[in-house]
N, C-alpha and C positions, 0 to 999 in steps of 0.2 A: 299627435303628441298628447292631447287630452285623454285619449283612450288608454294610453300607457299609464298615465298618472292615475286614472280611475281604476285600472287593474291593480296597481300597487296598493291603493287605498282599500280596495275590496279585499285583497289578500290579507292585509293587516286586520281588517275588521273581522274576517273569518278566523284569524289566528287568535284573537282575544275573545271571540264569541264563547260564552259559557258552555255551549253544546260541544265545542271542540277542545275543551280544556285538557282532556286526556291526551289528545294528539299533540297539543302545544307543549305540555309538560314532557312528553316523550322526546319530542324534537329538541327541546332545550337540554334535557337530561343526557342525550347522546351527543348533541352538537357542541356543547361547552367543553366536555373533556377532549373531544377530537380537536377542537381549535386550540386548546391549551397544549396538547401534545405536539401539534404542528408548530406552534410558536416556540416550544422548548427545543424541538428538533433543529430549528434554524441555528441555535447556539452551539450545538455539538460540532466539534471540529470535522471538517471534510478533508480527507487526505487524497493526494494524487501523486503519481510518478512524475519526476521532473528531470529526466535525462540520466545519462551514464557518465561516470567519472573514474579517474584513475589517480593513484598515488604511489610513489616509490617509497616503500616501507621496508627497512632492514635489508631484505634480499628479494629482488624481483619487483614486479609491479602488481599492486592490488587493484581490483576493479570493483566499483560500487554502483548502485542505483540510488539516486536521491529521491526521498519521499518527503513531500512538503505539505504543510497545512494550507489549503486554499481558502477556506472559509471557516466560520464558527469562532468560538471563543474558548480560551483556556487550552489545556493540553489534551492531546489524545492520550488514552490510557491503554497500557498492555498491548502495544503494537508488536506483532511478531512477523518475521519475514521467513519465507520458505523458498528454496532454490533447488532446481533439479533439471534433468534433461529427459525429455519424453523417450520412453523405451530403453533408456540406459541407466539413468540415475533417478531414483524416486525423489519426490519433494521432501527435503529435510530442513529442519530449522537452521537458519544462518544466523550471523551475528551482526550487530550494528557497529559502526565505526568505534564506538566506545568499548566494544568487546562483549557486550551483553547480548543475550538472545531475545531480550524484550526491551522496549524503550517507550517513553512517554514523549511524543513529539510535540514541542511547543511551536516551533517554526519549521524546522526541517531536520532530517537526519539521513545518514548514508547506510544502506544495507550492503554488506559484503557479498560479492558474487563469486569471485575466484581470484587466484594469483597465478601469474606466469613468471617463469624464471628459467635460466640456463642451467642444465645439469648434464655433465659428461657429453658435451657437444649437442645436446638436444634441447629444444624448447619444450618445457614442461608446463602443464596446467594443473592446478590444485584447487579443488572446490572447497569452500569454507562451510562445511556442514557439521563441524564439531566445534565445541567451544575452545578447546586448547589443543591445536595441532602442533606436533613437534616441528621445529624448523628443519628444512631440508639439509641433510649432510650425508656422509658415507653410510651411516646406519639406517637412514630413512630414504630408500631409493624410490624414485618416482618414474621409472622407465615405462611403466604401464599407463601413465597419464601424459602421453605425448600430445602436445598442442595440436599437431597435425591430425590426430584421431578425432578431435572434438570440434575443430574450428568451424565446420559446416553444420553442426547441430544447433537446434534452437534451445536456448536456455529459457526455462519457465521460472518466473518470479511471481510469488503470491504474497499478499499481506492480509492479515486479519487483526482485529483490535477489539478490546473489551469496551472501549468508549471512543467511537469515531465512525463517521460515515466514510465510505471508501468509494471514490469515483470509479476506478477500475480495480477489481480485486486481483487481477492477474495480467501480466504481460508476457509475451514471447518475443525473443530477439535472438538472432543468429550470433553465436559467440564471436565470429570474426568481425561482424558489424559492431559489436560492443567494443572490441579492441580498437577498431578504426575510428569510431565516433567519440570515444571517451575523452572528456575534457579534464584538465588537471583540477583537483579540488582546490578552490581558492583558500589561501592561508590568511 
């Protein structure tokens, strides 16, 4: 034990030795900003995916992924979500439950994934990749988006932010699993 204490004392004596002042100044000059950055980094919000949810809205069922703030302080800023299907639909901006393509998450928010509904005897899936989609009707036919064509595909969900740390930037989940696992959004 005495050897360890002597080593520590020797280290600090060498650190304050006038012959080593250049090295000491360099260590402090680099170390202090790094420590300050690491301390500041702890306060930046850390976001994580927190399950899939569904909600009956107007016509059909909308599906969402919940993104929550796990750690940090304040709001995340400029959080954007992207949704797509590998080799079928490229990643496109989606919208948050409030209808915006960008959000500042204080506690949590829901990113829209897709909507399912019945149309002319078929189960249809519609991906929320545009800000203002027209509602389904006789003029907006969706026969090419049959749920059965997409149910086995993996949906890719990615989030980015101007101010936030992100635990997992991207998740992949089979569409049928999302439909089966989705919980109702608590009101």
